[in-house]
C-alpha positions as CSV (number, residue, x, y, z in Angstrom):
1,M,0.0,0.0,0.0
2,S,1.3,3.4,-0.9
3,A,2.3,6.0,1.7
4,K,-0.4,8.4,0.6
5,K,-3.2,5.8,1.2
6,K,-1.7,4.9,4.6
7,N,-1.7,8.6,5.6
8,K,-5.3,8.9,4.3
9,K,-6.5,6.0,6.4
10,K,-4.8,7.3,9.5
11,S,-6.3,10.7,9.1
12,N,-9.8,9.2,8.6
13,K,-9.4,7.0,11.7
14,K,-8.2,9.9,13.7
15,K,-11.1,12.1,12.5
16,N,-13.7,9.4,13.4
17,Y,-12.2,8.9,16.8
18,N,-12.0,12.6,17.6
19,S,-15.6,13.0,16.5
20,K,-16.8,10.3,18.8
21,V,-14.8,11.6,21.7
22,R,-16.2,15.1,21.1
23,Q,-19.8,13.8,21.0
24,N,-19.3,11.9,24.3
25,Q,-17.8,14.9,25.9
26,N,-20.6,17.2,24.8
27,S,-23.3,14.8,26.1
28,S,-21.6,14.5,29.5
29,N,-21.2,18.2,29.8
30,V,-24.9,18.7,29.1
31,K,-26.0,16.2,31.7
32,A,-23.7,17.7,34.3
33,N,-25.0,21.1,33.6
34,K,-28.6,20.0,33.9
35,Q,-28.0,18.3,37.3
36,S,-26.1,21.2,38.6
37,Q,-28.8,23.6,37.5
38,N,-31.6,21.6,39.2
39,Q,-29.7,21.2,42.5
40,N,-28.8,24.8,42.9
41,E,-31.6,26.7,41.2
42,H,-33.3,27.5,44.5
43,K,-30.0,28.8,46.0
44,V,-29.3,31.0,42.9
45,M,-32.8,32.5,43.1
46,E,-32.4,33.2,46.8
47,Y,-29.0,34.8,46.2
48,A,-30.5,36.9,43.5
49,K,-32.9,38.3,46.1
50,E,-30.2,39.3,48.6
51,P,-29.4,42.9,49.2
52,K,-27.8,44.8,46.5
53,E,-24.4,44.8,48.1
54,E,-24.2,41.0,48.1
55,E,-25.8,40.9,44.7
56,H,-23.2,43.3,43.4
57,K,-20.4,41.1,44.8
58,V,-21.7,38.0,43.0
59,M,-22.5,39.7,39.8
60,Q,-19.0,41.3,39.8
61,Y,-17.8,37.9,38.8
62,A,-20.9,36.0,37.5
63,E,-22.1,39.0,35.6
64,A,-19.0,41.1,35.6
65,P,-18.8,44.3,33.5
66,K,-18.8,43.7,29.8
67,E,-15.2,44.4,29.5
68,E,-14.1,41.8,32.1
69,E,-16.9,39.3,31.1
70,H,-15.8,39.6,27.5
71,K,-12.2,38.8,28.4
72,V,-13.2,35.8,30.5
73,M,-16.0,34.3,28.5
74,E,-14.7,35.2,25.1
75,Y,-12.1,32.5,25.2
76,A,-14.1,30.0,27.2
77,E,-17.4,30.1,25.4
78,E,-17.1,31.8,22.1
79,P,-17.0,29.4,19.2
80,K,-14.1,31.3,17.7
81,E,-11.5,30.6,20.5
82,E,-12.8,27.0,21.2
83,H,-12.7,26.3,17.5
84,K,-9.1,27.4,17.3
85,V,-8.1,25.0,20.0
86,M,-10.3,22.1,18.8
87,E,-9.5,22.6,15.2
88,Y,-5.9,22.4,16.0
89,A,-6.4,19.3,18.2
90,E,-8.4,17.6,15.4
91,A,-6.2,18.5,12.6
92,P,-4.6,15.5,11.0
93,K,-0.9,15.4,11.7
94,E,1.8,12.9,10.7
95,E,2.3,10.9,13.9
96,S,5.6,9.9,15.2
97,A,4.2,8.0,18.3
98,P,1.6,5.3,18.7
99,Q,-2.0,6.4,18.0
100,A,-3.5,5.5,21.3
101,Q,-0.9,7.3,23.4
102,E,-1.2,10.4,21.3
103,T,-5.0,10.5,21.6
104,I,-5.0,10.0,25.4
105,V,-2.5,12.9,25.8
106,I,-4.6,15.3,23.6
107,E,-7.9,14.4,25.3
108,N,-6.5,15.0,28.8
109,L,-5.2,18.4,27.8
110,K,-8.6,19.3,26.2
111,E,-10.3,18.4,29.5
112,K,-8.0,20.7,31.4
113,I,-8.7,23.6,28.9
114,K,-12.5,23.2,29.3
115,E,-12.3,23.1,33.1
116,Q,-10.1,26.2,33.2
117,A,-12.2,28.0,30.6
118,F,-15.2,28.4,32.9
119,S,-13.2,29.6,36.0
120,D,-12.5,33.3,36.7
121,S,-8.9,33.0,35.7
122,N,-9.5,30.7,32.7
123,Y,-8.4,33.2,30.1
124,V,-4.7,33.2,30.8
125,A,-4.6,29.5,31.8
126,A,-6.5,28.5,28.6
127,K,-4.0,30.4,26.5
128,E,-1.1,28.6,28.3
129,L,-2.7,25.2,27.9
130,E,-3.5,25.8,24.3
131,E,0.2,26.5,23.7
132,E,1.0,23.2,25.5
133,V,-1.4,21.3,23.2
134,K,0.3,22.8,20.2
135,T,3.7,21.8,21.5
136,E,2.5,18.2,22.3
137,E,0.9,17.6,18.9
138,P,3.0,16.3,16.0
139,K,4.8,19.1,14.2
140,E,6.1,17.4,11.1
141,E,4.0,16.9,8.0
142,T,4.6,17.4,4.4
143,V,3.2,20.4,2.6
144,A,1.2,18.3,0.1
145,E,-0.5,16.3,2.8
146,T,-1.4,19.4,4.8
147,E,-3.0,21.0,1.8
148,K,-5.2,17.9,1.2
149,T,-6.3,17.5,4.8
150,E,-7.1,21.2,5.1
151,K,-9.5,21.0,2.1
152,K,-11.3,18.1,3.6
153,E,-11.5,19.6,7.1
154,S,-12.8,23.0,5.8
155,K,-16.2,21.5,4.9
156,E,-16.6,19.8,8.3
157,T,-15.4,22.8,10.3
158,K,-18.0,25.1,8.6
159,K,-20.8,22.9,9.7
160,E,-19.4,22.7,13.2
161,K,-19.1,26.5,13.4
162,K,-22.8,26.9,12.5
163,K,-23.8,24.5,15.3
164,K,-21.6,26.2,17.8
165,E,-22.9,29.6,17.0
166,K,-26.4,28.5,17.7
167,I,-25.6,27.2,21.1
168,S,-23.2,30.1,22.0
169,K,-25.9,32.2,23.8
170,E,-27.1,29.2,25.8
171,E,-23.6,28.3,26.8
172,K,-22.9,31.8,28.0
173,E,-26.0,31.9,30.2
174,K,-25.2,28.4,31.6
175,A,-21.6,29.5,32.3
176,L,-22.8,32.5,34.3
177,I,-25.2,30.3,36.3
178,K,-22.5,27.7,36.9
179,N,-20.0,30.4,38.1
180,A,-22.7,31.7,40.5
181,E,-23.5,28.2,41.8
182,K,-19.8,27.5,42.5
183,R,-19.5,30.7,44.6
184,L,-22.7,29.8,46.6
185,Q,-21.4,26.2,47.2
186,S,-18.0,27.4,48.3
187,P,-17.6,27.8,52.1
188,E,-15.4,30.8,51.6
189,K,-15.6,33.7,49.2
190,E,-13.6,33.1,46.1
191,V,-10.8,35.6,45.4
192,A,-10.8,37.3,42.0
193,P,-7.7,37.1,39.9
194,E,-5.0,39.7,40.5
195,Y,-5.4,41.4,37.1
196,V,-9.2,41.6,37.7
197,Q,-8.6,43.2,41.1
198,K,-6.2,45.7,39.6
199,M,-8.7,46.6,36.9
200,L,-11.5,47.0,39.5
201,K,-9.3,49.2,41.6
202,N,-8.3,51.4,38.7
203,K,-11.9,51.7,37.7
204,K,-12.9,52.8,41.2
205,R,-10.0,55.3,41.2
206,K,-11.1,56.7,37.9
207,K,-14.7,57.1,39.1
208,V,-13.4,58.9,42.3
209,L,-11.2,61.2,40.2
210,I,-13.9,62.0,37.7
211,G,-16.3,62.7,40.6
212,I,-13.8,65.1,42.2
213,A,-13.1,66.8,38.9
214,C,-16.8,67.3,38.3
215,C,-17.3,68.7,41.7
216,L,-14.4,71.1,41.2
217,V,-15.8,72.2,37.8
218,L,-19.2,72.7,39.2
219,F,-17.7,74.7,42.1
220,V,-15.7,76.9,39.8
221,I,-18.6,77.6,37.5
222,G,-20.9,78.3,40.4
223,F,-18.4,80.5,42.2
224,S,-17.6,82.4,38.9
225,T,-21.2,82.9,38.1
226,L,-22.0,84.2,41.6
227,F,-18.9,86.4,41.6
228,A,-19.8,87.8,38.1
229,L,-23.3,88.5,39.2
230,A,-22.0,90.3,42.3
231,N,-19.7,92.6,40.1
232,Q,-21.8,93.1,37.0
233,N,-23.4,96.2,38.3
234,N,-20.1,97.9,39.3
235,Q,-19.6,100.7,36.8
236,N,-16.4,102.1,38.5
237,I,-12.8,101.2,38.2
238,L,-11.8,98.1,40.3
239,K,-10.3,98.4,43.7
240,G,-6.6,98.0,43.6
241,V,-6.1,99.7,40.1
242,A,-3.5,102.5,40.0
243,V,-1.9,104.5,37.2
244,E,1.7,104.6,38.0
245,N,1.5,105.4,41.8
246,I,-1.8,107.2,41.5
247,D,-4.6,105.2,43.1
248,I,-7.9,105.4,41.1
249,S,-9.7,102.6,42.9
250,N,-13.5,102.8,42.8
251,M,-13.5,105.9,40.7
252,S,-15.8,106.6,37.7
253,K,-14.1,107.2,34.4
254,E,-14.7,111.0,34.6
255,E,-13.3,111.1,38.2
256,A,-10.2,109.2,37.1
257,K,-9.7,111.5,34.1
258,E,-9.9,114.6,36.2
259,R,-7.5,113.1,38.8
260,L,-4.9,112.1,36.2
261,S,-5.2,115.4,34.2
262,K,-4.5,117.4,37.4
263,H,-1.6,115.2,38.2
264,I,0.0,115.6,34.7
265,E,-0.5,119.4,34.8
266,S,1.3,119.7,38.1
267,S,4.0,117.1,37.6
268,I,5.3,117.6,34.0
269,P,7.9,120.4,34.0
270,E,8.1,123.1,31.5
271,E,11.5,121.9,30.5
272,L,14.2,119.3,31.3
273,E,17.8,120.6,31.7
274,L,20.7,118.8,30.1
275,V,24.1,119.4,31.5
276,Y,27.7,118.5,30.7
277,G,29.7,119.3,33.7
278,E,29.7,123.0,34.5
279,E,30.7,123.9,31.0
280,Y,27.5,123.4,29.0
281,N,23.8,123.0,29.4
282,A,20.7,122.8,27.2
283,K,17.0,122.5,27.7
284,I,14.3,120.4,26.1
285,K,10.7,121.4,26.4
286,P,7.8,118.9,26.2
287,E,6.2,120.8,23.3
288,Q,9.4,120.7,21.3
289,I,9.2,116.9,21.2
290,E,5.4,116.9,21.0
291,L,5.1,115.0,24.3
292,K,1.4,114.2,24.9
293,Y,-0.3,112.1,27.6
294,D,-3.4,110.2,26.4
295,I,-5.5,110.4,29.6
296,E,-8.6,109.0,28.0
297,A,-6.8,105.8,26.7
298,T,-5.1,105.3,30.0
299,V,-8.4,105.5,31.9
300,E,-10.0,103.2,29.4
301,E,-7.3,100.6,30.0
302,A,-7.7,100.9,33.8
303,Y,-11.5,100.6,33.5
304,N,-11.2,97.4,31.4
305,V,-9.3,95.5,34.1
306,G,-11.5,92.6,34.9
307,R,-13.9,93.3,32.0
308,D,-12.0,92.5,28.8
309,G,-11.7,88.7,29.1
310,T,-13.8,85.6,29.5
311,L,-15.9,85.0,32.6
312,L,-13.1,83.0,34.4
313,E,-10.3,85.4,33.3
314,N,-12.2,88.4,34.5
315,N,-13.0,86.8,37.9
316,Y,-9.4,85.9,38.5
317,K,-8.2,89.3,37.4
318,I,-10.7,91.0,39.8
319,I,-9.5,88.8,42.7
320,G,-5.8,89.3,41.8
321,T,-6.3,93.0,41.5
322,K,-8.0,93.3,44.9
323,I,-5.3,91.2,46.6
324,F,-2.1,92.3,44.8
325,G,-3.1,95.5,43.0
326,N,-2.7,96.3,39.3
327,R,-0.4,99.1,38.2
328,I,-1.0,100.6,34.8
329,P,1.5,103.0,33.0
330,F,0.5,106.3,31.5
331,K,-0.1,106.1,27.8
332,Y,1.9,108.9,26.0
333,T,3.3,109.8,22.6
334,L,6.3,111.9,21.5
335,N,8.0,112.7,18.3
336,E,11.2,110.5,18.6
337,E,12.6,111.9,15.3
338,T,12.4,115.4,16.6
339,L,13.9,114.4,19.9
340,E,16.8,112.6,18.1
341,G,17.3,115.7,16.0
342,L,17.5,118.0,19.0
343,I,20.0,115.8,20.7
344,D,22.1,115.4,17.5
345,N,22.3,119.2,17.4
346,L,24.0,119.2,20.8
347,N,27.1,117.9,19.0
348,N,27.4,121.3,17.2
349,D,27.6,123.2,20.5
350,I,29.0,120.9,23.2
351,P,32.6,121.9,24.1
352,G,35.4,119.6,23.1
353,R,33.4,117.9,20.4
354,V,35.2,115.9,17.8
355,I,35.7,117.7,14.5
356,Q,36.1,115.5,11.4
357,P,38.2,116.5,8.5
358,S,36.4,118.9,6.1
359,Y,37.0,121.1,3.2
360,Y,35.5,124.1,1.4
361,I,36.1,126.1,-1.7
362,D,36.6,129.8,-1.6
363,G,37.3,131.3,-5.0
364,A,40.2,129.5,-6.5
365,K,41.4,127.9,-3.3
366,L,40.6,124.5,-1.6
367,Y,40.9,124.6,2.2
368,V,41.2,121.3,3.9
369,D,40.9,121.1,7.7
370,R,42.6,118.2,9.5
371,G,40.0,117.9,12.3
372,T,40.6,117.2,16.0
373,D,39.8,114.3,18.3
374,G,37.1,114.9,20.9
375,I,33.8,113.8,22.2
376,L,30.3,113.0,20.8
377,V,27.0,112.9,22.6
378,D,25.8,109.3,23.0
379,D,22.5,110.0,21.2
380,E,20.8,106.7,22.0
381,A,21.7,106.9,25.8
382,L,20.5,110.5,26.0
383,V,17.2,109.8,24.3
384,N,16.5,107.1,26.9
385,K,17.5,109.4,29.7
386,V,15.2,112.1,28.5
387,K,12.3,109.7,28.2
388,L,13.1,108.4,31.7
389,G,13.2,112.0,33.0
390,F,9.7,112.8,31.8
391,Y,8.5,109.4,33.0
392,K,9.8,110.0,36.6
393,C,8.1,113.4,36.5
394,S,4.8,111.7,35.5
395,Q,5.2,109.6,38.7
396,G,5.4,112.7,40.8
397,F,9.2,113.1,41.2
398,S,10.8,116.5,40.9
399,P,12.7,117.1,37.7
400,E,16.5,116.8,38.0
401,P,19.2,117.9,35.6
402,I,20.2,115.1,33.2
403,E,24.0,114.5,32.7
404,I,24.7,114.3,29.0
405,P,26.4,111.0,28.2
406,I,29.4,111.3,25.9
407,K,31.8,109.0,24.1
408,N,35.4,109.8,23.1
409,V,36.0,109.7,19.3
410,T,39.1,109.9,17.2
411,A,38.9,112.1,14.1
412,D,39.3,110.4,10.8
413,S,42.4,110.9,8.6
414,I,42.3,113.2,5.7
415,D,41.3,111.3,2.6
416,M,42.6,113.3,-0.4
417,D,41.3,110.8,-2.9
418,K,37.8,111.2,-1.6
419,I,38.0,115.0,-1.5
420,Y,39.4,115.1,-5.1
421,S,36.6,112.9,-6.4
422,E,34.0,115.2,-4.9
423,V,35.7,118.4,-6.0
424,Y,36.7,117.6,-9.6
425,C,34.3,118.4,-12.4
426,E,34.2,119.4,-16.0
427,P,32.7,122.8,-17.0
428,K,29.1,122.5,-18.2
429,D,27.0,125.2,-20.0
430,A,23.5,126.0,-18.8
431,Y,20.7,125.1,-21.1
432,Y,17.0,124.4,-21.1
433,E,14.4,122.2,-22.9
434,T,10.8,122.9,-23.7
435,E,9.5,119.3,-24.2
436,P,9.4,118.5,-21.5
437,Y,10.3,121.8,-19.9
438,A,13.5,121.6,-17.9
439,I,16.4,123.9,-17.1
440,Y,20.0,122.7,-16.5
441,P,22.2,125.3,-14.7
442,D,25.9,125.9,-15.7
443,T,28.7,124.3,-13.8
444,D,32.2,125.5,-13.4
445,G,35.1,123.1,-14.1
446,I,37.3,122.5,-11.0
447,D,40.6,120.8,-10.7
448,L,43.7,120.8,-8.4
449,A,46.6,122.9,-9.6
450,I,48.9,120.0,-8.5
451,S,48.4,116.3,-8.8
452,V,46.6,114.3,-6.1
453,D,49.7,112.4,-5.2
454,E,51.6,115.7,-4.6
455,A,48.7,116.9,-2.4
456,K,48.9,113.6,-0.4
457,R,52.7,114.1,0.2
458,Q,52.1,117.6,1.5
459,V,49.5,116.4,4.0
460,A,51.8,113.6,5.1
461,A,54.9,115.8,5.4
462,E,53.3,118.6,7.4
463,D,51.3,118.4,10.6
464,K,49.0,121.4,10.2
465,D,45.5,122.2,11.2
466,E,44.6,123.5,7.7
467,Y,46.0,122.9,4.2
468,V,45.5,125.2,1.3
469,F,45.6,124.0,-2.3
470,D,45.3,126.1,-5.5
471,L,42.5,125.2,-7.9
472,K,42.1,125.6,-11.7
473,I,38.7,127.0,-12.4
474,S,37.2,126.7,-15.9
475,K,34.2,128.8,-16.4
476,A,31.2,127.6,-18.4
477,A,30.7,129.4,-21.7
478,K,27.0,130.0,-21.0
479,T,25.6,130.5,-17.5
480,I,22.1,130.2,-16.3
481,K,21.8,133.9,-16.1
482,D,22.5,134.0,-19.8
483,L,19.4,131.9,-20.7
484,G,17.2,135.0,-20.7
485,A,13.5,135.5,-20.3
486,E,12.7,132.9,-22.9
487,A,13.6,130.2,-20.5
488,F,11.3,131.7,-17.8
489,P,8.4,133.0,-19.7
490,Y,5.8,133.3,-16.9
491,L,5.8,136.2,-14.3
492,I,4.9,134.5,-11.0
493,S,5.0,137.5,-8.7
494,T,6.3,141.1,-8.4
495,F,6.7,143.5,-5.5
496,S,8.3,146.9,-5.0
497,T,9.1,149.5,-2.4
498,K,10.1,153.2,-2.6
499,Y,13.4,154.7,-1.4
500,D,14.9,158.2,-1.2
501,A,17.1,158.4,-4.3
502,S,18.7,161.6,-3.1
503,N,20.4,159.6,-0.2
504,I,23.4,158.5,-2.2
505,N,25.0,156.3,0.4
506,R,21.8,154.4,1.1
507,S,20.9,154.1,-2.6
508,T,24.4,152.6,-3.3
509,N,23.9,150.0,-0.6
510,L,20.6,148.9,-2.2
511,E,22.1,148.7,-5.6
512,I,25.0,146.5,-4.5
513,A,22.8,144.0,-2.6
514,A,20.2,143.8,-5.3
515,G,22.8,143.3,-8.0
516,K,24.2,140.2,-6.2
517,I,20.7,138.7,-6.2
518,N,19.6,139.6,-9.8
519,G,19.5,136.6,-12.1
520,K,19.6,134.0,-9.3
521,V,18.0,130.7,-10.4
522,L,16.6,128.3,-7.9
523,M,16.0,124.7,-8.9
524,P,13.0,122.8,-7.5
525,G,13.5,122.1,-3.8
526,E,16.5,124.5,-3.6
527,T,16.6,127.0,-0.7
528,F,17.7,130.6,-1.2
529,S,19.8,132.3,1.5
530,Y,20.1,136.1,1.5
531,N,23.4,136.1,3.5
532,E,25.0,133.4,1.3
533,T,24.0,135.2,-1.9
534,V,24.8,138.8,-0.9
535,G,27.8,137.9,1.3
536,K,29.5,140.0,3.9
537,R,28.7,143.7,3.9
538,T,32.2,145.3,3.9
539,I,33.8,148.5,2.8
540,E,35.8,146.4,0.2
541,E,32.5,145.4,-1.4
542,G,31.6,149.1,-1.8
543,Y,29.1,149.5,1.0
544,K,28.5,152.9,2.6
545,D,27.4,154.2,6.0
546,A,23.7,154.9,6.3
547,K,21.0,155.0,9.0
548,I,20.3,151.8,10.9
549,Y,18.6,150.8,14.2
550,A,20.9,150.2,17.1
551,N,20.2,150.1,20.9
552,G,16.8,151.6,20.4
553,Q,18.0,154.5,18.4
554,V,18.5,155.5,14.8
555,V,22.3,155.7,14.1
556,D,24.7,155.6,11.2
557,G,26.0,152.1,10.3
558,L,27.8,150.3,7.4
559,A,25.5,149.0,4.7
560,G,22.4,150.7,6.1
561,G,19.3,150.2,4.0
562,I,20.0,146.7,2.7
563,C,17.0,145.4,4.9
564,Q,14.8,147.2,2.4
565,V,16.1,144.8,-0.2
566,S,15.5,141.8,1.9
567,S,12.0,143.0,2.9
568,T,11.0,143.7,-0.8
569,L,12.3,140.2,-1.8
570,Y,10.4,138.6,1.1
571,N,7.1,140.0,-0.1
572,S,7.8,138.9,-3.7
573,A,8.5,135.4,-2.4
574,L,5.2,135.5,-0.3
575,L,3.2,136.5,-3.4
576,A,4.8,133.6,-5.4
577,N,3.5,131.3,-2.6
578,L,7.0,130.0,-2.0
579,E,7.8,128.3,1.3
580,I,9.4,130.7,3.9
581,V,12.1,128.9,5.8
582,E,13.5,131.8,7.9
583,R,12.5,135.4,8.5
584,R,12.7,137.9,11.4
585,N,10.9,141.3,11.9
586,H,12.7,144.5,12.8
587,S,12.8,145.7,16.4
588,F,11.0,148.8,15.3
589,P,8.5,149.5,12.5
590,A,10.2,150.4,9.2
591,S,9.3,153.5,7.2
592,Y,9.4,151.9,3.7
593,I,7.0,149.0,4.5
594,G,4.1,148.2,6.8
595,V,4.4,146.2,10.0
596,G,4.1,142.4,9.6
597,R,5.7,142.5,6.1
598,D,9.4,143.4,6.8
599,A,12.4,141.1,7.0
600,T,15.6,142.1,8.7
601,V,19.0,140.6,8.1
602,V,22.3,140.6,10.0
603,Y,25.2,138.7,8.5
604,G,25.9,135.6,10.6
605,V,22.9,136.2,12.9
606,K,19.7,136.8,11.1
607,D,18.9,135.5,7.6
608,L,16.1,135.4,5.0
609,K,15.6,132.0,3.5
610,F,12.9,130.6,1.3
611,K,12.5,127.4,-0.8
612,N,11.4,126.9,-4.3
613,N,8.5,124.5,-3.7
614,R,7.3,124.7,-7.3
615,T,7.6,122.0,-10.0
616,Y,10.0,124.0,-12.2
617,P,13.0,126.3,-11.7
618,I,12.5,130.0,-10.9
619,R,14.6,133.1,-11.7
620,I,14.8,136.2,-9.5
621,E,15.2,139.5,-11.2
622,A,16.0,142.6,-9.1
623,S,16.2,146.3,-10.0
624,V,17.0,149.4,-8.0
625,K,16.6,152.7,-9.9
626,A,14.7,156.0,-9.8
627,G,13.6,155.5,-6.2
628,I,12.0,152.1,-6.8
629,C,13.4,148.8,-5.5
630,Q,11.6,145.9,-7.3
631,F,11.8,142.1,-7.4
632,D,10.2,139.9,-10.0
633,I,10.1,136.1,-9.9
634,H,9.8,134.3,-13.2
635,G,9.2,130.6,-14.1
636,L,6.8,128.3,-15.9
637,Q,3.1,128.5,-15.4
638,E,1.7,125.5,-13.5
639,E,-1.7,123.9,-13.6
640,K,-2.9,125.8,-10.6
641,E,-1.8,129.4,-9.9
642,Y,-3.2,131.0,-6.8
643,E,-3.8,134.7,-6.2
644,V,-2.0,135.5,-2.9
645,K,-3.0,138.2,-0.4
646,I,-0.9,139.2,2.6
647,L,-3.1,140.6,5.4
648,P,-1.3,142.1,8.5
649,V,-3.6,142.7,11.5
650,T,-2.6,144.8,14.4
651,T,-3.7,143.1,17.6
652,G,-2.4,145.7,20.1
653,T,-0.2,148.7,20.7
654,I,2.6,149.4,23.2
655,P,2.8,153.0,24.5
656,T,5.9,155.0,24.0
657,S,7.9,157.0,26.6
658,V,9.9,160.2,26.8
659,A,13.6,160.4,27.8
660,Y,15.4,163.6,28.7
661,Q,19.1,164.2,28.1
662,T,21.0,167.1,29.6
663,N,23.0,169.1,27.1
664,P,25.5,171.5,28.7
665,A,25.6,173.6,25.6
666,F,21.9,174.5,26.1
667,A,20.9,177.4,28.3
668,P,18.8,176.5,31.4
669,G,15.3,175.7,30.3
670,Q,16.2,175.3,26.7
671,Q,15.2,172.0,25.1
672,A,15.0,170.3,21.7
673,V,13.5,167.0,20.4
674,I,16.4,164.8,19.2
675,Q,14.3,161.7,18.3
676,S,10.6,161.5,17.7
677,G,9.1,158.5,19.3
678,H,6.1,156.3,18.3
679,V,4.2,153.4,19.9
680,G,5.0,149.8,19.5
681,Y,2.7,147.1,17.8
682,R,1.7,143.5,18.1
683,V,0.8,142.2,14.7
684,T,-0.5,138.9,13.3
685,T,-0.1,138.4,9.5
686,Y,-2.2,136.1,7.4
687,K,-1.7,134.6,4.0
688,E,-4.8,134.1,2.0
689,L,-5.0,131.9,-1.2
690,I,-7.6,132.6,-3.8
691,Y,-8.5,130.4,-6.8
692,N,-11.1,131.4,-9.4
693,G,-12.3,134.1,-7.1
694,E,-12.9,131.7,-4.1
695,T,-10.8,131.7,-0.9
696,I,-9.1,128.4,-0.6
697,S,-7.2,128.9,2.6
698,K,-6.2,131.5,5.1
699,E,-3.2,130.9,7.5
700,V,-1.1,132.7,10.0
701,I,2.4,133.2,8.7
702,S,3.8,135.4,11.5
703,N,3.2,137.0,14.9
704,D,5.4,140.0,15.4
705,T,6.1,142.5,18.1
706,Y,7.6,145.9,17.4
707,S,9.0,147.9,20.3
708,P,7.9,151.5,20.9
709,M,10.4,154.1,19.8
710,Q,11.3,156.4,22.7
711,T,11.0,160.2,22.3
712,I,14.3,161.8,23.3
713,I,14.5,165.4,24.3
714,S,17.7,167.3,24.9
715,V,17.5,169.9,27.7
716,G,19.8,172.6,29.2
717,P,21.2,172.3,32.6
718,A,19.1,173.4,35.6
719,A,19.3,177.0,36.6
720,P,21.5,177.7,39.7
721,V,19.8,178.1,43.0
722,Q,19.7,181.7,44.2
């Protein structure tokens, strides 16, 4: 007989034998279950009626929570787990030991699995026993034989699965009853497995923790709700709120605003003093840096404490504020750019400041200054100090002088290559274009009379504060003054004043000053300076003595009368609607122009400056002849040209006084008026812009004060006493 047929017979015999054993086992189990059920039915029912505490203890194991019951019963009673064990036990294997001995070992192990499967700790034990069964069964068989036997067994196992699924529910119920009966029959209470005890303890802990958490949540919600209801009608600032060190607890918004406003008015000084040793001091005023305290925003922030969050956030803020307080800073703004500019300007005045190398051109000479080591203001540190100074004042501290922080700086070396690159240029003629309209001014050609290398050797060889180098100047063939009226076809403005042509000296001074200005061209954005254009007023320049104001009197002075030139030009610039950069009024009213419209100049002290704020270049034309000083400004007509009106308004007068001077040459009682006086004035001047007959704007351009001129009378000495 072939090996295949022998294996087939063996598997069939094993299958029949296993089937009979399984049937006998099932019938015996059914009988045992019925007898056990009849004997203990009464006890189960009585136990079911016991108080809930005992019932709970029994059902913890007999009818344990689904999770535990599932773990215990799933393996013991569910057809899937049993099927796995039985299927493996019944699978045909190639035997290496006698058939009878193998069968007895397998059946004994199966009995152990079933007995353990219905106990409380059967799950783990069943798994272990199942592994033992697997290890005891034959492990060697050919692949071909296994495939054949699996096909045959698949049909039988499907039928068995269906049968087992039908009785699964009944078996679960019987298992529960059986477990309960075992516990009733046991003289002592049965102890649950260790892992079950741990799970039950963990479950109890979770329940306790969840209960505590729920209680806490309910308490917090209840407390917050009650606390919110108690504070919802409070319309004042919370207790404990302060702005800096100013307590505003329980104040209304208006009360807090009034309290803080009074504090700022009394605390912020008119100025902070900046000092550098005993040598230098400067002052910064709050209005200079546009320092402003936003009282309304500060109060709003204080009021919103405990109101701008969620219910819980607000409640905790309220409690924290009442216990610990809540300090809010003043809200303020300042112009940091202006503050930085003011501080940077200190470097121009502070003694011992560093001076970097510089140069300038005067005529055909190049002057190069070496520079000196020195100090610079620590701008960033001083900005912070000024802020801190005003902050301390807002807290109620008295203002204290601020020491200016400085840093030592070494001057740079003279860089002749850089200077030469900036100075050198080729001459360029002036010209203009009409499409689009543009004017290009002339440029002089500039070059060193010596080579750059030679200039470097001179600087290196001599240690001097200033070096002077000759220049070669090449004039342009056509200057901007040569362009003529065709390049500036539109008359923008004109203004004139009268002078006494018979006063030769004064007339000469007017002609010299006006001649230096005539033909001046300003490019867009360029600023005109009277002092730079006219230059120093010296005898060498041809100026004469004429009447001027000095020390409250009319006296003779060099270049007297040139303020009439500056005043006439000032009015022409106003009527052209140019931007006035700098202008000062006279100490006393002038005879040639009304108050509020004059412009005095003193070389190096007072200047007249204005900027070309138009789109295109402008050309200034000046003339002084036949008793008329006149300035015309020409350019190109723009889309909008305004009619400009200058409106001085006298807002008050200042009374004059009389002074007597003794003249020994006079007889007693004799007197003569040396100087006629007049009252002083306070004047506000407006500029009005009109377009198409409609006033577009009206703005104040100056507020001037003119001192009264004192009347001076010369008198003779007093008569001797008889």
